[in-house]
N, C-alpha and C positions, 0 to 999 in steps of 0.2 A: 503493500500500500504506500510505499514511499514515492515522493516526487523529488528527484535530485535536481536542484537548480544549479546549473553549471555556468559559471561566469568567468570573464577574463577579457583582456583587451583584444582588439582585432589582431589577428595573426598569432595569437598565443597558443593555438593548437586545439581549440574546442571542437571544431568541425572534424579535424583529423582524428581526434579521440573517438567521436561518435562513429565515424566511418570504420575505425579499427574494431570497435565493439560490434558493429554490424557485419564485420568481415568483408567490407568493401575495399579496404586498403590492405595491401600485404605489408605486415609489420615485422615478419621474421621469416625464416626459411622452412617452416613446417608445412607439410602437406596436410590439409584438413579435409576430413570426410564429413558427410552428413550436413553439408552447408544448406541444402534446400530445407531440411527439417528445422535447422536452426533459424533460418530466415522466416519460417512460418511463425516462430515464437518471438522473433525480434524484428520489429518494423522500424525502418528509418525513413523519416520524412524530412527532406532537405529544405533549406530556407527558400530556395527557388526551385520549383519543379522543373525537371529536365524537359526540353522540348521533345515531345513524343509525336509520332505520326498519328493522325486520326483524332478522335474525340475522347473525352473522358469515358463516355459510354463504351467505346471500342475497347479501351484499356480495362475497364471493370469486367466486361464480358470475357476477355481473354483470361484475366486473373481467376474469375469464377470457373471457367472451363478447366483450367489447370488444377484448381482445388477439387473440382468434382472428380477428376481422374484419380485423385489420391484416395477416394473412398471415405473421406472425412466429411462430417456435416459442414455445410457451408452456409454463409449468409446469402441474402438475396440482393439483387440490384435495388429493389424497393427499400430495403433496410438502409442501404447506403445513401440513397437519394433523400430518404426521410431525415436522416441525420444532417445532410447538407441543407435541406429546407429549414431545419431548426436554426441553422446558422445563416439564414437569409440568402441562400443560393437558389436562384430561380431554376425551375426544372429544365428549362430549355438550354441552360448552360452545359448540361451533360452531352448535348448534341452539337456543341460548338467546337471547332478546331482548337486544340491546345494553344496554338499561336495567336488566337483571337481572344484569349482570356486575359483579364488583368492579373496582376501579381496577387492581389487579395483573393480573387476567385480561384486561381490555381492553388493557393495555400489551403483554402477551405475545402476544395475538392480532394486534394491529397490527404488532408486530415480525415475527411469523411470516409475515404476509402480505407485508410489504415485502421481507423477505429471501427468502421462499419463491418469489415470482414470478420471481426471478433475472433481472430486466431492468435493475435500477438499477445504475449504475456508481458513484453516490455516494449514501450514506445520510445524511440530515440528521436527527439524533436529539435531541429536546428532552427531556432528563432521562428517558431510556427505562426506567430501573430504579427511579425514585423511589418507586413503590408496591410494590416487591418485597421479600421477606424476604432477609436477607443471603446465605443459601446460593443462592437463585435469582439474586441479583445476580451472583454469581461465575459461575454456570452460563451465564447469558445473555452475560456479557462474554466468556467463553472461546469460546462458540459463534460469536459475531459475529467475533471475531478469527480464529478458525479458518477461517470462511467467507471472510474478507477475503484470507487467505493461500492459499486453495485455487485450483487451476488450473481448476476446474469451475464457476467463478462469474463473473458479469459485474462483480461488485463490485470497485472500485478504490480507494475512499477512504470514510472516515466522518468526519463532523463531529459531535461528541458534546458536548452541553451537560451539564455536571455541576456541582453545588455541592460535591462531595466531592473534596478534594485527593488522598485515597487512590485513589479511582477514576480520577481524571485520571492519576495516576502509573502505575496498572496498565494502562490502555488506550491512553494517549496516546503518540504519536511526535513530535507538535508541540503547543505550548501557547500559547493566545492568551487574553489577559486583556482583557475589555471593561469600559471605565470611562469615564463621561462622554461616551458616544457615540463613543468612539475604541477602536480595537483595537491591542493591543501584543503582539507575539510575545515569549514568554519563552524563554530559551535552555535552561532546566532545568525538570524537572517540579516541581510545587508542593511535593512532600514529598521 
Protein backbone atom coordinates (compact mmCIF):
# COMPACT_ATOMS: atom_id res chain seq x y z
CA UNK A 1 0.00 0.00 0.00
CA UNK A 2 2.99 2.35 -0.16
CA UNK A 3 3.37 5.27 -2.52
CA UNK A 4 7.06 6.06 -2.85
CA UNK A 5 7.49 9.71 -3.83
CA UNK A 6 10.74 9.90 -5.79
CA UNK A 7 12.24 13.37 -6.12
CA UNK A 8 15.44 14.97 -7.31
CA UNK A 9 16.79 17.57 -9.68
CA UNK A 10 16.45 17.16 -13.43
CA UNK A 11 19.08 14.75 -14.68
CA UNK A 12 19.63 13.14 -11.27
CA UNK A 13 18.63 9.68 -12.51
CA UNK A 14 14.99 9.35 -11.42
CA UNK A 15 13.71 8.21 -14.82
CA UNK A 16 16.70 5.91 -15.32
CA UNK A 17 15.96 4.31 -11.95
CA UNK A 18 12.31 3.68 -12.93
CA UNK A 19 13.37 2.22 -16.28
CA UNK A 20 15.81 -0.11 -14.51
CA UNK A 21 13.07 -1.26 -12.13
CA UNK A 22 10.82 -1.87 -15.16
CA UNK A 23 13.66 -3.79 -16.88
CA UNK A 24 13.62 -1.32 -19.76
CA UNK A 25 17.28 -0.31 -19.27
CA UNK A 26 20.08 -2.82 -19.19
CA UNK A 27 21.96 -2.07 -15.99
CA UNK A 28 24.23 -5.11 -15.72
CA UNK A 29 25.35 -8.14 -17.70
CA UNK A 30 22.79 -10.63 -16.42
CA UNK A 31 20.47 -12.52 -18.76
CA UNK A 32 16.98 -12.20 -17.35
CA UNK A 33 14.13 -14.63 -17.89
CA UNK A 34 10.40 -14.29 -17.35
CA UNK A 35 10.43 -10.60 -18.28
CA UNK A 36 6.91 -10.76 -19.84
CA UNK A 37 5.50 -12.12 -16.56
CA UNK A 38 7.37 -9.43 -14.62
CA UNK A 39 6.02 -6.72 -16.94
CA UNK A 40 2.46 -7.86 -16.24
CA UNK A 41 3.07 -7.12 -12.60
CA UNK A 42 5.09 -3.92 -13.05
CA UNK A 43 3.67 -1.17 -15.28
CA UNK A 44 5.79 1.81 -16.34
CA UNK A 45 4.02 5.00 -17.42
CA UNK A 46 6.47 7.48 -18.98
CA UNK A 47 6.17 11.23 -18.58
CA UNK A 48 5.55 11.57 -22.29
CA UNK A 49 3.81 8.72 -24.04
CA UNK A 50 5.85 7.38 -26.94
CA UNK A 51 4.52 8.12 -30.39
CA UNK A 52 2.72 4.94 -31.32
CA UNK A 53 1.12 4.10 -34.64
CA UNK A 54 -2.65 4.16 -34.71
CA UNK A 55 -5.02 5.12 -31.94
CA UNK A 56 -5.28 4.42 -28.23
CA UNK A 57 -8.13 2.01 -29.06
CA UNK A 58 -5.78 0.08 -31.40
CA UNK A 59 -3.17 -0.11 -28.65
CA UNK A 60 -5.63 -1.33 -25.99
CA UNK A 61 -7.12 -3.89 -28.39
CA UNK A 62 -3.62 -5.29 -29.04
CA UNK A 63 -2.76 -5.39 -25.33
CA UNK A 64 -6.05 -7.11 -24.47
CA UNK A 65 -5.58 -9.69 -27.25
CA UNK A 66 -2.09 -10.54 -25.93
CA UNK A 67 -3.45 -10.84 -22.39
CA UNK A 68 -6.30 -13.08 -23.57
CA UNK A 69 -3.77 -15.50 -25.07
CA UNK A 70 -2.16 -15.97 -21.68
CA UNK A 71 -5.39 -17.46 -20.34
CA UNK A 72 -5.52 -14.99 -17.44
CA UNK A 73 -8.61 -12.96 -16.61
CA UNK A 74 -8.48 -9.63 -18.38
CA UNK A 75 -10.08 -6.27 -18.10
CA UNK A 76 -12.30 -4.86 -20.80
CA UNK A 77 -11.94 -1.86 -23.04
CA UNK A 78 -15.05 -0.47 -21.34
CA UNK A 79 -13.39 -0.61 -17.90
CA UNK A 80 -10.41 1.31 -19.25
CA UNK A 81 -12.50 3.97 -21.01
CA UNK A 82 -14.72 4.35 -17.93
CA UNK A 83 -11.62 5.18 -15.91
CA UNK A 84 -10.58 7.67 -18.58
CA UNK A 85 -14.05 9.24 -18.51
CA UNK A 86 -13.71 9.74 -14.75
CA UNK A 87 -10.61 11.80 -15.60
CA UNK A 88 -12.52 13.96 -18.13
CA UNK A 89 -11.35 12.06 -21.21
CA UNK A 90 -13.91 12.34 -23.99
CA UNK A 91 -14.79 8.92 -25.42
CA UNK A 92 -13.86 9.98 -28.98
CA UNK A 93 -10.21 10.51 -27.94
CA UNK A 94 -9.71 6.74 -27.94
CA UNK A 95 -10.21 6.81 -31.73
CA UNK A 96 -7.92 9.78 -32.39
CA UNK A 97 -4.37 9.20 -33.65
CA UNK A 98 -1.79 9.38 -30.86
CA UNK A 99 -0.05 12.21 -32.72
CA UNK A 100 -3.23 14.32 -32.48
CA UNK A 101 -3.57 14.08 -28.69
CA UNK A 102 -2.39 16.74 -26.28
CA UNK A 103 0.20 15.90 -23.64
CA UNK A 104 -2.46 15.83 -20.93
CA UNK A 105 -4.76 13.60 -22.98
CA UNK A 106 -1.90 11.17 -23.69
CA UNK A 107 -0.93 11.10 -19.99
CA UNK A 108 -4.47 10.34 -18.84
CA UNK A 109 -4.92 7.66 -21.51
CA UNK A 110 -1.63 5.98 -20.57
CA UNK A 111 -2.61 6.04 -16.88
CA UNK A 112 -6.11 4.72 -17.64
CA UNK A 113 -4.62 1.80 -19.60
CA UNK A 114 -2.03 0.96 -16.93
CA UNK A 115 -4.55 1.12 -14.10
CA UNK A 116 -7.55 -0.18 -16.04
CA UNK A 117 -5.87 -3.42 -17.11
CA UNK A 118 -5.77 -4.30 -13.40
CA UNK A 119 -2.78 -6.62 -13.74
CA UNK A 120 0.02 -4.45 -12.34
CA UNK A 121 0.98 -4.88 -8.72
CA UNK A 122 3.39 -1.96 -8.97
CA UNK A 123 2.90 1.23 -10.99
CA UNK A 124 6.02 3.17 -11.94
CA UNK A 125 4.88 6.70 -12.73
CA UNK A 126 7.22 9.28 -14.27
CA UNK A 127 5.63 12.67 -13.53
CA UNK A 128 2.19 11.32 -14.49
CA UNK A 129 0.37 14.61 -13.95
CA UNK A 130 2.93 17.10 -15.30
CA UNK A 131 0.73 18.08 -18.28
CA UNK A 132 -2.56 18.28 -16.36
CA UNK A 133 -4.56 21.22 -15.05
CA UNK A 134 -4.53 21.58 -11.23
CA UNK A 135 -8.07 20.23 -10.78
CA UNK A 136 -7.29 17.17 -12.92
CA UNK A 137 -4.06 16.62 -10.97
CA UNK A 138 -6.07 16.28 -7.75
CA UNK A 139 -8.69 14.08 -9.42
CA UNK A 140 -6.06 11.68 -10.82
CA UNK A 141 -4.18 11.59 -7.50
CA UNK A 142 -7.35 10.74 -5.58
CA UNK A 143 -8.33 8.08 -8.10
CA UNK A 144 -4.92 6.38 -8.03
CA UNK A 145 -4.82 6.39 -4.22
CA UNK A 146 -8.38 5.05 -4.03
CA UNK A 147 -7.49 2.23 -6.41
CA UNK A 148 -4.37 1.40 -4.41
CA UNK A 149 -6.49 1.00 -1.27
CA UNK A 150 -9.26 -0.99 -2.98
CA UNK A 151 -9.64 -4.72 -2.37
CA UNK A 152 -10.68 -5.18 -6.02
CA UNK A 153 -7.32 -4.30 -7.49
CA UNK A 154 -4.04 -6.06 -8.14
CA UNK A 155 -2.21 -2.82 -7.30
CA UNK A 156 0.00 -2.98 -4.21
CA UNK A 157 2.43 -0.07 -4.56
CA UNK A 158 3.24 3.01 -6.62
CA UNK A 159 6.59 4.63 -7.29
CA UNK A 160 5.77 8.22 -8.27
CA UNK A 161 8.29 10.72 -9.66
CA UNK A 162 7.32 14.32 -8.99
CA UNK A 163 9.06 17.68 -8.87
CA UNK A 164 6.27 19.05 -6.67
CA UNK A 165 6.88 18.95 -2.92
CA UNK A 166 3.15 19.53 -2.41
CA UNK A 167 2.25 16.54 -4.58
CA UNK A 168 4.82 14.35 -2.86
CA UNK A 169 3.28 15.28 0.49
CA UNK A 170 -0.27 14.57 -0.75
CA UNK A 171 0.42 11.15 -2.30
CA UNK A 172 3.56 9.81 -0.65
CA UNK A 173 3.85 7.40 2.24
CA UNK A 174 7.63 7.11 1.78
CA UNK A 175 10.00 9.71 0.35
CA UNK A 176 13.20 9.14 -1.58
CA UNK A 177 15.56 11.86 -2.78
CA UNK A 178 17.82 11.06 -5.76
CA UNK A 179 21.04 13.04 -5.89
CA UNK A 180 24.36 12.38 -7.58
CA UNK A 181 23.31 8.87 -8.57
CA UNK A 182 22.43 7.95 -4.98
CA UNK A 183 19.06 7.44 -3.29
CA UNK A 184 18.35 8.66 0.22
CA UNK A 185 15.13 7.91 2.06
CA UNK A 186 13.70 10.91 3.90
CA UNK A 187 11.80 10.39 7.14
CA UNK A 188 9.33 13.23 6.54
CA UNK A 189 7.45 14.57 3.52
CA UNK A 190 9.13 17.51 1.77
CA UNK A 191 6.45 20.01 2.87
